[in-house]
GULOSE-84519 format. One record per residue: chain; x, y, z of N, C-alpha, C, CB in turn; residue number from 1; residue in one letter. Coordinates in nm, 2 decimals, always signed. Glycine has a CB too. Example, Ala and Ser with C-alpha at 12.3 -4.5 7.8 and 13.67 -1.06 7.14 Angstrom:
! residues 2
<pt 'A', <+1.32, -0.57, +0.78>, <+1.23, -0.45, +0.78>, <+1.32, -0.33, +0.78>, <+1.13, -0.45, +0.90>, 1, 'A'> <pt 'A', <+1.28, -0.22, +0.71>, <+1.37, -0.11, +0.71>, <+1.29, +0.00, +0.79>, <+1.41, -0.06, +0.57>, 2, 'S'> 
END
This chain:
! residues 81
<pt 'A', <+4.89, +4.39, +20.19>, <+4.94, +4.31, +20.23>, <+5.09, +4.29, +20.26>, <+4.89, +4.26, +20.18>, 1, 'X'> <pt 'A', <+5.19, +4.29, +20.19>, <+5.28, +4.23, +20.19>, <+5.37, +4.25, +20.20>, <+5.29, +4.19, +20.14>, 2, 'X'> <pt 'A', <+5.35, +4.39, +20.17>, <+5.49, +4.51, +20.14>, <+5.52, +4.55, +20.35>, <+5.38, +4.74, +20.00>, 3, 'X'> <pt 'A', <+5.43, +4.49, +20.38>, <+5.45, +4.54, +20.58>, <+5.55, +4.42, +20.59>, <+5.28, +4.52, +20.74>, 4, 'X'> <pt 'A', <+5.63, +4.52, +20.76>, <+5.73, +4.43, +20.81>, <+5.70, +4.39, +20.86>, <+5.82, +4.44, +20.87>, 5, 'X'> <pt 'A', <+5.78, +4.26, +20.91>, <+5.78, +4.19, +21.04>, <+5.69, +4.20, +21.18>, <+5.90, +4.21, +21.08>, 6, 'X'> <pt 'A', <+5.65, +4.15, +21.24>, <+5.56, +4.31, +21.39>, <+5.71, +4.16, +21.43>, <+5.25, +4.32, +21.53>, 7, 'X'> <pt 'A', <+5.73, +4.25, +21.56>, <+5.79, +4.18, +21.65>, <+5.79, +4.04, +21.68>, <+5.76, +4.24, +21.73>, 8, 'X'> <pt 'A', <+5.66, +4.03, +21.72>, <+5.66, +3.86, +21.70>, <+5.70, +3.81, +21.67>, <+5.61, +3.79, +21.67>, 9, 'X'> <pt 'A', <+5.69, +3.81, +21.53>, <+5.73, +3.74, +21.42>, <+5.88, +3.79, +21.42>, <+5.63, +3.77, +21.29>, 10, 'X'> <pt 'A', <+5.93, +3.89, +21.44>, <+6.10, +3.86, +21.44>, <+6.14, +3.80, +21.57>, <+6.20, +4.00, +21.43>, 11, 'X'> <pt 'A', <+6.08, +3.81, +21.71>, <+6.16, +3.77, +21.79>, <+6.11, +3.63, +21.85>, <+6.20, +3.87, +21.87>, 12, 'X'> <pt 'A', <+5.95, +3.63, +21.85>, <+5.89, +3.49, +21.91>, <+5.88, +3.34, +21.89>, <+5.80, +3.51, +21.91>, 13, 'X'> <pt 'A', <+5.89, +3.22, +21.88>, <+5.88, +3.13, +21.95>, <+5.88, +3.10, +21.74>, <+5.75, +3.11, +22.12>, 14, 'X'> <pt 'A', <+5.98, +3.07, +21.71>, <+5.94, +3.04, +21.51>, <+5.98, +3.15, +21.41>, <+5.76, +3.02, +21.47>, 15, 'X'> <pt 'A', <+6.11, +3.23, +21.48>, <+6.09, +3.34, +21.42>, <+6.21, +3.38, +21.38>, <+6.03, +3.42, +21.48>, 16, 'X'> <pt 'A', <+6.24, +3.48, +21.33>, <+6.34, +3.52, +21.18>, <+6.48, +3.46, +21.35>, <+6.33, +3.80, +21.08>, 17, 'X'> <pt 'A', <+6.60, +3.36, +21.29>, <+6.69, +3.27, +21.31>, <+6.66, +3.28, +21.45>, <+6.83, +3.28, +21.25>, 18, 'X'> <pt 'A', <+6.52, +3.14, +21.46>, <+6.52, +3.01, +21.56>, <+6.59, +2.90, +21.47>, <+6.35, +2.94, +21.61>, 19, 'X'> <pt 'A', <+6.68, +2.85, +21.49>, <+6.72, +2.69, +21.57>, <+6.58, +2.61, +21.60>, <+6.82, +2.72, +21.74>, 20, 'X'> <pt 'A', <+6.61, +2.53, +21.44>, <+6.53, +2.39, +21.52>, <+6.56, +2.32, +21.65>, <+6.54, +2.28, +21.43>, 21, 'X'> <pt 'A', <+6.49, +2.24, +21.66>, <+6.52, +2.21, +21.80>, <+6.61, +2.10, +21.77>, <+6.39, +2.17, +21.90>, 22, 'X'> <pt 'A', <+6.61, +1.98, +21.67>, <+6.75, +1.93, +21.64>, <+6.82, +1.96, +21.63>, <+6.79, +1.90, +21.59>, 23, 'X'> <pt 'A', <+6.84, +2.11, +21.61>, <+6.99, +2.21, +21.60>, <+7.00, +2.23, +21.76>, <+6.97, +2.41, +21.49>, 24, 'X'> <pt 'A', <+6.95, +2.26, +21.85>, <+6.99, +2.28, +21.96>, <+7.01, +2.24, +22.07>, <+6.95, +2.33, +21.98>, 25, 'X'> <pt 'A', <+6.94, +2.08, +22.04>, <+6.99, +1.99, +22.08>, <+7.16, +1.93, +22.07>, <+6.91, +1.94, +22.04>, 26, 'X'> <pt 'A', <+7.20, +1.97, +21.96>, <+7.27, +1.92, +21.91>, <+7.38, +2.01, +21.88>, <+7.21, +1.86, +21.82>, 27, 'X'> <pt 'A', <+7.35, +2.15, +21.92>, <+7.52, +2.26, +21.96>, <+7.51, +2.27, +22.10>, <+7.54, +2.45, +21.90>, 28, 'X'> <pt 'A', <+7.37, +2.24, +22.20>, <+7.40, +2.18, +22.39>, <+7.45, +2.11, +22.41>, <+7.32, +2.14, +22.49>, 29, 'X'> <pt 'A', <+7.47, +2.02, +22.27>, <+7.58, +1.89, +22.34>, <+7.69, +1.86, +22.34>, <+7.58, +1.79, +22.32>, 30, 'X'> <pt 'A', <+7.73, +1.96, +22.18>, <+7.86, +2.00, +22.14>, <+7.91, +2.09, +22.23>, <+7.86, +2.06, +22.01>, 31, 'X'> <pt 'A', <+7.86, +2.22, +22.31>, <+7.89, +2.33, +22.44>, <+7.88, +2.26, +22.50>, <+7.81, +2.45, +22.48>, 32, 'X'> <pt 'A', <+7.86, +2.11, +22.54>, <+7.91, +2.05, +22.69>, <+8.02, +2.00, +22.68>, <+7.84, +1.94, +22.76>, 33, 'X'> <pt 'A', <+7.99, +1.96, +22.61>, <+8.16, +1.85, +22.58>, <+8.26, +1.93, +22.59>, <+8.19, +1.77, +22.43>, 34, 'X'> <pt 'A', <+8.29, +2.06, +22.48>, <+8.35, +2.18, +22.51>, <+8.34, +2.17, +22.61>, <+8.31, +2.28, +22.47>, 35, 'X'> <pt 'A', <+8.22, +2.21, +22.76>, <+8.27, +2.31, +22.84>, <+8.36, +2.22, +22.99>, <+8.12, +2.43, +22.89>, 36, 'X'> <pt 'A', <+8.40, +2.10, +22.96>, <+8.48, +1.97, +23.02>, <+8.66, +1.99, +23.05>, <+8.45, +1.82, +22.89>, 37, 'X'> <pt 'A', <+8.62, +2.04, +22.86>, <+8.83, +2.06, +22.93>, <+8.86, +2.15, +22.91>, <+8.97, +1.99, +22.86>, 38, 'X'> <pt 'A', <+8.78, +2.31, +22.91>, <+8.80, +2.44, +22.95>, <+8.79, +2.50, +23.06>, <+8.74, +2.51, +22.88>, 39, 'X'> <pt 'A', <+8.73, +2.39, +23.14>, <+8.66, +2.42, +23.26>, <+8.73, +2.35, +23.37>, <+8.50, +2.37, +23.26>, 40, 'X'> <pt 'A', <+8.87, +2.22, +23.32>, <+8.90, +2.17, +23.40>, <+9.04, +2.29, +23.38>, <+8.90, +1.99, +23.39>, 41, 'X'> <pt 'A', <+9.10, +2.36, +23.26>, <+9.25, +2.41, +23.25>, <+9.18, +2.57, +23.31>, <+9.35, +2.41, +23.06>, 42, 'X'> <pt 'A', <+9.07, +2.58, +23.35>, <+9.01, +2.75, +23.37>, <+9.04, +2.72, +23.53>, <+8.80, +2.79, +23.31>, 43, 'X'> <pt 'A', <+9.00, +2.58, +23.57>, <+8.96, +2.57, +23.72>, <+9.11, +2.57, +23.80>, <+8.85, +2.40, +23.76>, 44, 'X'> <pt 'A', <+9.24, +2.54, +23.70>, <+9.34, +2.54, +23.70>, <+9.41, +2.61, +23.75>, <+9.35, +2.54, +23.65>, 45, 'X'> <pt 'A', <+9.46, +2.78, +23.67>, <+9.44, +2.88, +23.62>, <+9.34, +2.91, +23.72>, <+9.41, +2.87, +23.49>, 46, 'X'> <pt 'A', <+9.27, +2.92, +23.73>, <+9.19, +3.08, +23.92>, <+9.25, +3.00, +24.02>, <+8.93, +3.09, +23.98>, 47, 'X'> <pt 'A', <+9.28, +2.86, +24.05>, <+9.31, +2.82, +24.15>, <+9.50, +2.88, +24.18>, <+9.26, +2.64, +24.14>, 48, 'X'> <pt 'A', <+9.57, +2.88, +24.08>, <+9.75, +2.92, +24.02>, <+9.65, +3.10, +24.04>, <+9.84, +2.84, +23.76>, 49, 'X'> <pt 'A', <+9.65, +3.14, +24.06>, <+9.57, +3.29, +24.06>, <+9.53, +3.32, +24.18>, <+9.44, +3.31, +23.97>, 50, 'X'> <pt 'A', <+9.45, +3.25, +24.22>, <+9.40, +3.27, +24.38>, <+9.52, +3.23, +24.45>, <+9.27, +3.17, +24.43>, 51, 'X'> <pt 'A', <+9.57, +3.13, +24.44>, <+9.75, +3.08, +24.55>, <+9.79, +3.24, +24.52>, <+9.92, +2.90, +24.45>, 52, 'X'> <pt 'A', <+9.81, +3.26, +24.48>, <+9.89, +3.41, +24.41>, <+9.88, +3.53, +24.48>, <+9.83, +3.45, +24.28>, 53, 'X'> <pt 'A', <+9.79, +3.49, +24.49>, <+9.67, +3.68, +24.51>, <+9.68, +3.63, +24.71>, <+9.37, +3.67, +24.39>, 54, 'X'> <pt 'A', <+9.65, +3.44, +24.75>, <+9.64, +3.44, +24.89>, <+9.75, +3.51, +24.98>, <+9.64, +3.31, +24.93>, 55, 'X'> <pt 'A', <+9.95, +3.49, +24.87>, <+10.02, +3.50, +24.90>, <+10.05, +3.65, +24.92>, <+10.07, +3.44, +24.84>, 56, 'X'> <pt 'A', <+9.99, +3.75, +24.86>, <+10.07, +3.87, +24.86>, <+9.97, +3.96, +24.98>, <+10.08, +3.94, +24.69>, 57, 'X'> <pt 'A', <+9.83, +3.86, +24.97>, <+9.77, +3.97, +25.09>, <+9.89, +3.88, +25.20>, <+9.56, +3.95, +25.14>, 58, 'X'> <pt 'A', <+9.92, +3.76, +25.27>, <+9.94, +3.76, +25.37>, <+10.06, +3.79, +25.36>, <+9.91, +3.67, +25.42>, 59, 'X'> <pt 'A', <+10.15, +3.89, +25.25>, <+10.30, +3.89, +25.26>, <+10.27, +4.06, +25.34>, <+10.41, +3.87, +25.08>, 60, 'X'> <pt 'A', <+10.17, +4.13, +25.26>, <+10.11, +4.26, +25.24>, <+10.08, +4.31, +25.46>, <+9.92, +4.22, +25.11>, 61, 'X'> <pt 'A', <+10.03, +4.17, +25.43>, <+10.00, +4.16, +25.57>, <+10.06, +4.13, +25.76>, <+9.95, +4.10, +25.54>, 62, 'X'> <pt 'A', <+10.14, +4.13, +25.64>, <+10.31, +4.09, +25.77>, <+10.35, +4.18, +25.75>, <+10.43, +3.96, +25.76>, 63, 'X'> <pt 'A', <+10.43, +4.25, +25.61>, <+10.49, +4.35, +25.67>, <+10.42, +4.54, +25.72>, <+10.61, +4.35, +25.58>, 64, 'X'> <pt 'A', <+10.31, +4.48, +25.69>, <+10.24, +4.59, +25.75>, <+10.18, +4.58, +25.94>, <+10.11, +4.60, +25.64>, 65, 'X'> <pt 'A', <+10.21, +4.43, +26.00>, <+10.22, +4.46, +26.12>, <+10.33, +4.46, +26.12>, <+10.16, +4.39, +26.20>, 66, 'X'> <pt 'A', <+10.49, +4.43, +26.10>, <+10.60, +4.47, +26.15>, <+10.61, +4.61, +26.12>, <+10.69, +4.40, +26.11>, 67, 'X'> <pt 'A', <+10.53, +4.66, +26.00>, <+10.53, +4.84, +26.03>, <+10.49, +4.88, +26.11>, <+10.47, +4.93, +25.96>, 68, 'X'> <pt 'A', <+10.36, +4.87, +26.25>, <+10.30, +4.93, +26.30>, <+10.37, +4.87, +26.45>, <+10.15, +4.92, +26.25>, 69, 'X'> <pt 'A', <+10.42, +4.79, +26.43>, <+10.46, +4.69, +26.58>, <+10.65, +4.82, +26.57>, <+10.48, +4.39, +26.52>, 70, 'X'> <pt 'A', <+10.77, +4.78, +26.50>, <+10.83, +4.89, +26.44>, <+10.80, +5.06, +26.49>, <+10.80, +4.86, +26.29>, 71, 'X'> <pt 'A', <+10.69, +5.10, +26.40>, <+10.64, +5.27, +26.47>, <+10.55, +5.28, +26.70>, <+10.45, +5.33, +26.30>, 72, 'X'> <pt 'A', <+10.54, +5.15, +26.69>, <+10.47, +5.12, +26.80>, <+10.56, +5.11, +26.96>, <+10.41, +4.99, +26.76>, 73, 'X'> <pt 'A', <+10.71, +5.07, +26.87>, <+10.84, +5.04, +26.96>, <+10.87, +5.19, +26.99>, <+10.97, +4.94, +26.88>, 74, 'X'> <pt 'A', <+10.94, +5.25, +26.90>, <+10.98, +5.37, +26.86>, <+10.93, +5.44, +26.92>, <+10.96, +5.40, +26.75>, 75, 'X'> <pt 'A', <+10.78, +5.46, +26.93>, <+10.74, +5.62, +27.08>, <+10.73, +5.56, +27.16>, <+10.59, +5.75, +27.09>, 76, 'X'> <pt 'A', <+10.78, +5.37, +27.23>, <+10.74, +5.44, +27.38>, <+10.97, +5.34, +27.34>, <+10.54, +5.35, +27.57>, 77, 'X'> <pt 'A', <+10.99, +5.31, +27.30>, <+11.14, +5.33, +27.38>, <+11.20, +5.49, +27.41>, <+11.27, +5.26, +27.27>, 78, 'X'> <pt 'A', <+11.12, +5.58, +27.27>, <+11.16, +5.73, +27.28>, <+11.14, +5.78, +27.45>, <+11.04, +5.82, +27.16>, 79, 'X'> <pt 'A', <+11.02, +5.77, +27.41>, <+10.91, +5.88, +27.60>, <+11.03, +5.82, +27.69>, <+10.65, +5.78, +27.69>, 80, 'X'> <pt 'A', <+11.07, +5.74, +27.69>, <+11.22, +5.60, +27.82>, <+11.27, +5.68, +27.88>, <+11.39, +5.51, +27.76>, 81, 'X'> 
END
């Protein structure tokens, strides 16, 4: 039986191959939390800049679309009179 490969539960279940000790798990979570705070504020600033740029493009596109529709409607009305 010693030559058989480990079962799925042995590999992926609690305490299987590659499982982290509880102490290591808490340590890595604390490190990740401290890294997230700094990077999330930088990411938030980037996201805000992208959102503002996108909103400006939508505003300009809408304005140009309304002007185009108005010009088309005015041409039809002025040519029919």
